[in-house]
N, C-alpha and C positions, 0 to 999 in steps of 0.2 A: 159665200160664207165659209164653205169648206176649204176653199183656197187660202183664205186668210188664216184659218186655224192651222192648216198645214205649214204655212210660212212662219207663224208664231212658234209652232213646235220645233221647226228646224232652227229658228233663231235661239230658242231656249236651250237647245242642245249644246250651244257654244258657251253657256254660262260656266263660270268658275265656281269654286267652293265658296269664295267670298260673296258672289252674287246670290247663291242659294241661302247663305247665312243672312244676308240683308233681306231677302224675300221672307224668310222665316221670322225675322224680327218684325217685319211689316205685318205679317199675319197675326203674330202674338200681340202687338200693340193695338191692332184693330179689334182683336178679341177682348182685350182689356176694356177698350172703349165701349163695346157693345154688351159685354157680359157682366160687368160689375155694377152697372147702373149708378155710377158715380158715388161710390161709398166715401166716407170721410177721409180715409188714407189717400185715395186717389184724387179726391176733390181738391186737396191742397196742391197736388202735383199734376193736375190734369193737363196743364200747358206742356209739360215735359212729354207726356204720353202722346199728345197730339203732334208735337214736334217730331218725335220718333216715327210716328205713323206716316206723316207727310214726307219726311226726308227719305225714309226707306221705300215708300211708294214711288217717289220721283226717281230714285236710284234704279229701282227694278224696271220701271217703264222706260227710262232712258237707255238702259242696257238693251232692252228688248227692241227699241226703235233702232238703235245703232246696229244691232245684229241683223235686223230686217233690211236696213239700208245696204249692209255689206253683201247680203244675199242678192240684191238687185244689181250690184256692180259686177 
C-alpha cells in the first residue's frame, strides 16, 4: 500500500495548474452534493452538479492513471 501511495504522489507532482483546478472543482461539487442536502435551488439543477462532479472526477483520475503509466515506462 505504501508503494502505491508513493507512486500516486509522484504522479500527482506532474499535475498542471489546470489539473489542480479540475480537482478543486471536483471537490467543491462533491461538497455541494453532500453538504446542502438537496435544497430547492440545487434540486432543480442537481443534474448539473452531478455532471460536474463526475466529469471532474474522471478527468482527475485519468490524469493520475496516465502519470502512473508514464512512471512505469
